[in-house]
N, C-alpha and C positions, 0 to 999 in steps of 0.2 A: 282652819286649813282650807276650807272650801273657798274662802275669800282670796287666799294667796294663789290658788290654782286658776281662779278666774282671771286674775290680773295678768298672769303669765300667758294665758291664752289670748288675751287681748293684745299684748305686745307682739305675739307671733303674727296675729292678723295684720298688724300695722306693717311689719317688715316684709311681708309677702309681696305687696304691690311695689315696694321700693326695690326689691331685688331684681326685678325685670329690667328697669332702666339702667341700674348700675351695671348689670351684666352686659347690656347693649353698649354702654359707654366703654367698658373695658375691652370689648371686641373691636372698637374703633381706634384704639391706640395704635399710632404708626409704628410699624416695625421696619426692618431693612427692606427697601423696595427691591423687588426682583429685577435683575438686569435684563433688558430687552434683547432678544436674539437678533443678531445681525441678519439683514435681509440678504438672501442669496443673490449673487450678481446675475444680470440678465444673460441668458444663454445666447451665444453668438456662434455662428458657423465659421470655420477657418477661412472659407472663401470670402465671406463678407468682411472679416477682420483684415484680410490682405488688401481689399479694395478701398477701404477707408483711409484717406491720407491723415497724417498726424495733425492734430488741432493746433494752430498757431497760438502763441501767447496772446493774452488780452491786449488790444490796442495795436497789434502788429499785423500788417496786411502783406501777404506774400504775393509777389507778382512774378510769375514764372518767366515772362519775357524780359523783365529787368534783370532777373538773376542770370539768364543766359547771356544778355548783353554785357553784364559785369564780368562774367567769366571769360567771354571772348576778348574784352578790352584788356584784362589782366594778362591773358595769353599773348596778345599782340605786343604789349609793353614789355613783357619779359624778354631778356636777351637770349637769342638762340645760342645753343652750345657751340654750333659750328662757327658763328660769328665771333663769339668770345675767344675761341681757340685759334682764330685765323691769325697767322703770324704777320707782323708788320713788314712792309717792304723794306729791303735793306737801304741804308743811306747811300747816296751816290758817292762814287770814288772821285775825289778831287785830285787830278794829276798836275804835277808841277811841270814847268817848261823844261825841256831836256833836249838832248841830241837825238838824231834819227835812229841810231843803233839802240840806245836805251829805250826809245819809244816803241820800237818793234818788239823788244823783249817784254816790255810791260803789256803791250797789246796781246801777246800770246798768253800771258798769265790771266788777264781779266776780260779779254774780248773787246775792249774799247777801241773805237776807230782812232786814227791818227790824223791830226791837222798839221799841214806844213804851210807856213807863211813864208812865201818867197818874196823878199823885199830887198831894198837898197837904202843906204843912209841918205843919199841925195834925193830920194823919192818923197815928195811932199805928202801924197795920199797915204804912203806907207807909214809915215810918222803920225798922221792923224788917226789912222786905224789903230796904231799902237796905243795912243793916248786915250782915245774915246771908247775903245772896246777892250783891248787886252789889259791895259793898266787901270781901267775903271773897276771899282770895287765889286759892284753887282754884276756887270756884264762879264768881267774877267772871271769871276767865280762860276758863272754859268757856262762859259767856254771850257774851263778846266774840268767841270763836272761832266760835260758831254764828250770831250775828246782828250787825247794826249797831245798837247801843243808842242810844236817844234818850229823854230825860226831858222831859216837859211838865208844868209845875207850875201847878196851878190857883191863882189869886190873888183869887177873888171874896170870900172871907171877909176877907182882909186889906185889899184895895183896893176892894171893892165891885163889881168887874167884871174881865174878862180882856181882853187884847188881842184884836183881831178874828181873827187867825190861830189863836189857841188855841181860841177858841169854834168856829171852823170845823172843826178837827180833832176836837174833842170831839163835835160834832154828827155828823160823818161816821161815827165809830165808836160812836155811841150811848152815850157815857160819862155815867152817872148816879150813880156811886159810886166811891170810891177805896180801894185802888188798883185800876185797870183796866189790864190788860196786853193789847196787841194785837201780834201778829206777822203781817206781810203782805209780799207780794212785788210790787213795781211791775211786774215782768216778766210774771208769770202772772195777777195780779189776785186771787189767793187770799189769805185771811186766816183767823186763829184768834184767839179772844178769851176772856179769863177775868177774874174779879173776885175780890178778897180775897186774903189771904195767911195761910198756916198753917205747913206744914212747909217748910223751905228746900230740902231735897233733892227733895221732890215738885215744888216750883216750878221748880227747875233742870231736872228731867225734862220738865215740861210745855213749857218754853221750847225745849229741844233737839228734842223731838218735833214741836212746832208748826213749827219752822224747816224740818224735813224735809218736813212735809206740805204746805206752801205753795209749794214749789219747782215 
């Protein structure tokens, strides 16, 4: 019995030094790592937060002067509301050749001046005026847009006399040669008068300027 007890005591003595490192190793076993506490944000005052501009994205450089120029350029290129709503001017009224009574009635409706071409069939300049101005596509259109055209033909050489109304209009505008052109406005009472014919463009210019002057 004494031999058995002595052996057991020796085994206990052997285990005692081993227990210490085993316990130390067990204490080193990794468990769930504790989560680190988030660091509190740095304290900033409301005044400093308002003063600091927003940080631009990486690689982008903000130029205040370029931004202002870009805004100004876009504003200048944008159509103004007043200009976009501005109505287009009305198309000119193209009047047809007519008699004097109908021309006066039309002038009272639309305010256009009246052109009277006093002419004669035997008059060479009268026929050139007709061909080169009144019957020309572009010049004739311009004349009819500026005035209400009327042709009064003198018949004294062919028939010895004129109808009474033709003599009255010739006397009113002092017609003593052909062609005589008179532009007048029944509304304002103003009139312009010229005699003869030379250059077709100069005659067209005179008609359009006379139409503006008598309004």
